[in-house]
C-alpha positions in Angstrom: -24.4 4.3 22.0 -22.0 5.9 24.7 -18.9 7.6 24.0 -16.6 5.1 24.8 -17.9 2.4 21.8 -18.0 6.3 19.6 -14.5 6.3 20.4 -13.7 2.2 19.7 -15.9 2.4 16.1 -13.7 5.5 15.3 -10.3 4.5 16.6 -11.1 1.1 14.1 -12.0 3.3 11.3 -9.0 4.9 11.3 -6.8 1.8 11.4 -8.5 0.0 9.1 -8.5 3.4 6.7 -4.7 3.4 7.3 -4.4 -0.8 6.8 -6.0 -0.5 3.6 -4.8 2.1 1.7 -0.9 1.7 2.8 -0.7 -0.2 0.2 -1.3 2.0 -2.7 0.0 4.8 -1.1 3.8 2.8 -0.1 3.7 1.7 -4.2 2.7 5.3 -5.3 5.3 6.6 -3.2 8.2 4.9 -3.9 7.5 5.2 -7.8 7.6 8.5 -7.2 11.2 9.0 -5.5 12.8 6.5 -8.4 10.8 9.5 -10.6 12.6 12.2 -9.3 15.9 10.4 -9.3 15.7 10.0 -12.5 15.1 13.2 -13.3 17.5 15.0 -11.1 20.2 12.6 -13.0 18.9 13.6 -16.8 17.9 16.6 -15.8 14.4 15.9 -17.7 11.9 18.1 -16.5 9.0 16.7 -18.1 5.6 17.1 -16.4 4.1 14.3 -17.9 6.9 11.7 -17.2 5.5 12.5 -13.2 2.5 12.1 -13.3 1.8 9.1 -16.3 4.2 6.3 -14.3 2.4 7.0 -10.7 -0.8 6.9 -12.5 0.3 3.2 -13.9 1.2 2.1 -11.0 -1.7 3.3 -8.8 -3.8 1.2 -11.2 -1.4 -1.4 -11.2 -1.3 -1.7 -7.3 -5.4 -1.3 -7.4 -6.0 -4.1 -9.4 -3.4 -6.3 -6.8 -4.3 -5.5 -4.1 -8.1 -4.7 -4.8 -9.5 -7.5 -4.1 -7.4 -7.5 -0.2 -8.9 -4.2 0.3 -12.4 -5.3 -0.7 -12.3 -8.4 1.1 -10.5 -5.9 4.5 -13.8 -2.8 3.8 -16.4 -5.5 3.9 -14.9 -7.4 7.5 -14.8 -3.9 8.9 -18.6 -2.8 7.5 -20.0 -6.4 8.6 -18.0 -5.8 12.3 -19.2 -2.6 12.2 -23.0 -3.3 12.2 -22.2 -5.9 14.5 -21.7 -3.8 16.4 -23.6 -1.2 16.4 -26.8 -3.4 16.0 -25.6 -5.7 18.5 -25.8 -2.2 21.5 
């Protein structure tokens, strides 16, 4: 394995990781922002109010995007194995 090949594989890994986790992270971030605005407006500082909705939003996002995420990871793994085994 050459250095150029290793750099390309690492670059593809990071790109795939960012693409796969982006929807879940963005939904959780938006939910956290909405909850923070709600807490600031109502001055309710209950700790469970921050965690439970974010966990629920994350679970829903994983249900919605889970099959797509799995497909992306399987495609990446196939390409990775093809690249490694062909060299």
